[in-house]
C-alpha positions as CSV (number, residue, x, y, z in Angstrom):
1,X,92.3,142.0,126.3
2,X,93.1,141.6,123.0
3,X,96.7,141.2,121.8
4,X,97.7,143.8,118.8
5,X,98.5,141.5,116.3
6,X,102.2,142.3,114.4
7,X,102.9,141.1,110.6
8,X,106.4,139.3,109.7
9,X,107.1,137.8,106.4
10,X,109.5,135.2,107.3
11,X,109.8,131.5,109.0
12,X,112.3,131.8,111.7
13,X,115.1,129.2,111.2
14,X,118.6,128.1,111.2
15,X,120.2,125.1,110.1
16,X,121.9,123.3,113.2
17,X,125.6,122.3,113.1
18,X,125.1,118.8,113.3
19,X,124.0,117.7,110.2
20,X,120.5,117.8,108.6
21,X,118.6,119.9,111.2
22,X,116.8,122.7,111.3
23,X,115.7,124.2,114.4
24,X,113.4,127.4,114.6
25,X,109.5,128.7,114.8
26,X,107.4,127.3,112.6
27,X,104.6,129.7,113.9
28,X,105.1,133.0,116.3
29,X,102.3,134.1,118.7
30,X,100.0,137.2,117.7
31,X,101.7,137.8,114.8
32,X,100.1,137.3,111.0
33,X,102.3,135.3,108.9
34,X,103.3,135.8,104.8
35,X,100.0,133.6,104.7
36,X,97.4,136.0,106.1
37,X,97.2,133.8,109.2
38,X,98.0,134.5,112.8
39,X,98.1,132.1,115.9
40,X,96.8,132.4,119.4
41,X,98.7,131.0,122.5
42,X,97.6,127.9,122.9
43,X,96.8,127.3,119.2
44,X,99.0,124.0,118.7
45,X,98.5,122.2,121.8
46,X,95.3,119.7,121.0
47,X,97.4,119.0,117.8
48,X,101.1,118.4,119.5
49,X,99.0,116.2,121.9
50,X,97.0,114.0,119.3
51,X,99.0,114.2,116.3
52,X,102.7,114.9,116.6
53,X,103.6,111.7,115.6
54,X,101.9,112.7,112.0
55,X,103.2,115.7,110.9
56,X,105.6,116.0,108.4
57,X,108.0,119.0,107.3
58,X,106.5,120.3,104.0
59,X,108.4,122.7,102.0
60,X,106.5,125.6,101.5
61,X,103.3,124.3,102.5
62,X,103.4,122.0,99.8
63,X,102.0,118.2,100.8
64,X,103.9,116.7,97.5
65,X,107.6,118.0,99.0
66,X,108.0,116.0,102.4
67,X,111.3,117.2,103.1
68,X,111.6,116.1,106.8
69,X,110.0,115.2,110.0
70,X,109.8,116.8,113.1
71,X,112.3,115.6,116.0
72,X,110.5,117.6,118.9
73,X,107.7,120.2,118.9
74,X,106.9,122.4,121.6
75,X,105.4,125.8,122.5
76,X,106.5,128.7,124.5
77,X,105.2,132.4,125.3
78,X,106.8,133.0,121.4
79,X,105.1,130.3,119.4
80,X,105.5,126.6,118.1
81,X,109.3,125.5,118.3
82,X,110.0,122.9,115.9
83,X,113.6,120.8,115.8
84,X,113.4,118.6,112.7
85,X,115.7,116.1,110.9
86,X,115.6,117.4,107.1
87,X,116.2,114.9,104.2
88,X,119.7,114.0,102.9
89,X,117.6,112.9,99.7
90,X,119.7,114.6,97.1
91,X,116.7,116.6,96.1
92,X,114.6,119.2,97.7
93,X,115.6,118.6,101.5
94,X,119.5,118.9,100.6
95,X,119.0,122.0,98.3
96,X,117.2,123.6,101.5
97,X,119.7,122.3,103.5
98,X,122.3,123.9,101.3
99,X,120.6,127.4,101.1
100,X,120.4,127.7,104.6
101,X,124.0,126.9,105.6
102,X,124.7,130.0,102.9
103,X,122.7,132.2,104.7
104,X,119.1,131.8,102.9
105,X,116.2,133.2,105.1
106,X,113.0,131.5,105.1
């Protein structure tokens, strides 16, 4: 049975209350993201098992702008959930956290 694809336009995240962290869904299942990609349940199982310690948090998918590291990666019925620590580096990480706290949506 095929699942109907849905479309979404934003990364679902929020700043945590404890400082420089974020939590949210990096990808949701059966929805087309802003890059035109959709993920099925189970799409991240192998990557989490084999490479979780090698994953960085990138700003806008740019490999030149590493803004943090995941503290945990997991999947549930909704998608790929990420809890991450964002670098308070006075640059991109700091700017992102300030924008999230001010209510910016990504």
